[in-house]
C-alpha positions in Angstrom: 8.8 45.7 24.5 8.9 46.9 20.8 11.6 44.3 19.9 9.3 41.3 20.3 8.3 39.2 17.3 4.7 37.9 17.5 3.6 35.3 14.9 0.3 36.3 13.4 -0.2 33.2 11.3 1.4 29.9 11.0 1.2 26.7 8.9 2.7 23.3 9.5 3.1 20.2 7.5 3.2 16.7 9.1 4.5 13.7 7.4 2.4 10.7 8.2 5.3 8.4 7.4 6.6 8.9 11.0 3.2 8.2 12.6 4.4 4.8 13.8 7.2 6.4 15.8 5.5 9.6 17.1 1.7 8.8 17.3 1.6 9.0 21.1 3.1 12.5 21.0 1.0 13.8 18.1 -2.3 12.1 19.1 -5.1 11.5 16.6 -4.5 13.4 13.3 -6.8 13.2 10.3 -4.6 13.4 7.2 -6.2 14.5 3.9 -7.1 11.7 1.5 -4.8 11.0 -1.4 -5.8 12.2 -4.8 -8.6 14.4 -3.4 -11.0 11.5 -2.8 -12.2 9.5 0.2 -10.1 6.4 0.9 -11.5 3.0 -0.1 -12.2 0.9 3.0 -9.3 -1.4 1.9 -6.9 1.5 1.7 -8.0 2.6 5.2 -7.4 -1.0 6.5 -3.9 -1.1 5.1 -3.1 2.4 6.4 -4.3 1.4 9.8 -2.1 -1.8 9.7 0.8 0.4 8.6 0.3 2.6 11.6 0.5 -0.3 14.0 3.7 -2.0 12.7 7.3 -1.3 12.1 6.9 -2.7 8.6 5.8 -0.5 5.7 2.4 -1.3 4.1 1.0 1.0 1.4 -2.0 0.6 -0.9 -3.6 3.1 -3.3 -6.3 2.1 -5.7 -5.7 3.9 -9.0 -8.3 2.0 -11.2 -10.5 -0.5 -9.4 -11.4 -2.1 -12.7 -7.8 -2.2 -14.0 -6.3 -5.4 -15.3 -2.8 -5.0 -14.0 -2.4 -5.4 -10.2 0.9 -5.3 -8.4 2.2 -6.7 -5.1 5.7 -5.5 -4.8 8.1 -5.7 -1.9 10.0 -2.4 -1.4 9.2 1.2 -2.0 11.8 1.7 -4.6 10.9 -1.5 -6.4 7.2 -0.5 -6.4 8.0 2.7 -8.3 10.1 0.8 -10.9 7.3 -1.8 -11.4 4.6 0.9 -11.8 6.8 2.9 -14.2 7.5 -0.2 -16.2 3.8 -1.1 -16.5 3.2 2.4 -17.8 6.3 2.3 -20.1 4.9 -0.8 -21.8 1.6 1.0 -22.5 -0.5 -0.5 -19.7 -0.6 2.5 -17.5 -4.3 3.0 -18.1 -4.8 -0.6 -16.8 -2.7 -0.1 -13.7 -5.1 -0.9 -10.9 -3.0 -0.1 -7.8 0.1 1.3 -6.4 1.5 -0.1 -3.2 4.3 -1.9 -1.4 5.0 -4.0 1.5 8.5 -4.0 3.1 10.4 -3.7 6.3 9.9 -7.3 7.4 6.1 -7.6 7.6 4.9 -10.7 9.5 3.2 -13.6 7.9 -0.1 -12.4 9.2 0.4 -8.8 7.9 1.4 -10.2 4.5 -1.6 -12.5 4.5 -4.0 -9.6 5.3 -2.3 -7.4 2.7 -2.4 -10.0 0.0 -6.0 -11.1 0.9 -7.1 -7.4 0.6 -5.4 -7.0 -2.7 -6.9 -10.2 -4.1 -10.4 -9.3 -2.9 -10.1 -6.0 -4.8 -8.7 -7.7 -7.9 -11.4 -10.3 -7.9 -14.3 -7.9 -7.3 -14.9 -7.5 -11.0 -14.1 -9.7 -14.0 -12.6 -8.7 -17.3 -13.2 -10.8 -20.5 -9.5 -10.8 -21.3 -8.4 -11.6 -17.7 -6.3 -9.8 -15.2 -2.6 -9.9 -14.1 -1.0 -9.9 -10.7 2.6 -9.0 -10.8 4.5 -10.1 -7.7 8.0 -8.9 -7.3 10.5 -6.9 -5.4 14.1 -5.8 -5.0 16.6 -6.9 -2.5 15.3 -8.3 0.8 17.7 -6.6 3.2 16.2 -7.9 6.5 12.8 -9.3 5.5 12.1 -13.0 6.1 11.1 -13.9 2.6 9.8 -17.3 3.8 7.4 -15.6 6.2 6.1 -13.1 3.7 5.6 -15.8 1.0 3.8 -18.0 3.6 1.3 -15.1 4.0 1.0 -14.7 0.3 0.4 -18.4 -0.2 -2.3 -18.4 2.5 -4.1 -15.6 0.7 -4.0 -17.5 -2.6 -5.4 -20.6 -0.7 -8.1 -18.4 0.7 -9.2 -17.2 -2.7 -8.4 -20.4 -4.7 -12.0 -21.1 -5.8 -12.5 -17.5 -7.0 -9.2 -17.5 -8.9 -10.0 -20.6 -10.9 
């Protein structure tokens, strides 16, 4: 039949944000690394956790020796915090971009915070480092549960922080 259309080439883009909902249908997919580099093991850990929960857990290392680290609840808030750090002239010291939201459990928050603190404490800086903890409106997140996880992470690294 001369009226048949036959595709000769095709391209598709998949959004890994939906992997939690559709992973069983899609199967194992290797997404390209962000920023054209291999993921840090810590980024891979958080990405793996993100894929197994209904919460949102994101972590990208921008400057592993940076002085300004953020732990921000909420995707929109995380952008505002990162932009504000840059607006105040500290963008070159911004160590990470990430967020946790969507009602992560105490354990998920503990692992996220512990991972972030381990990265932050990996190298010292003579003028010190900063950890900015913040967020926006907690629509349905149990703030007590997330802060319990955060406190547990601080207790875990109490000696190194001193």
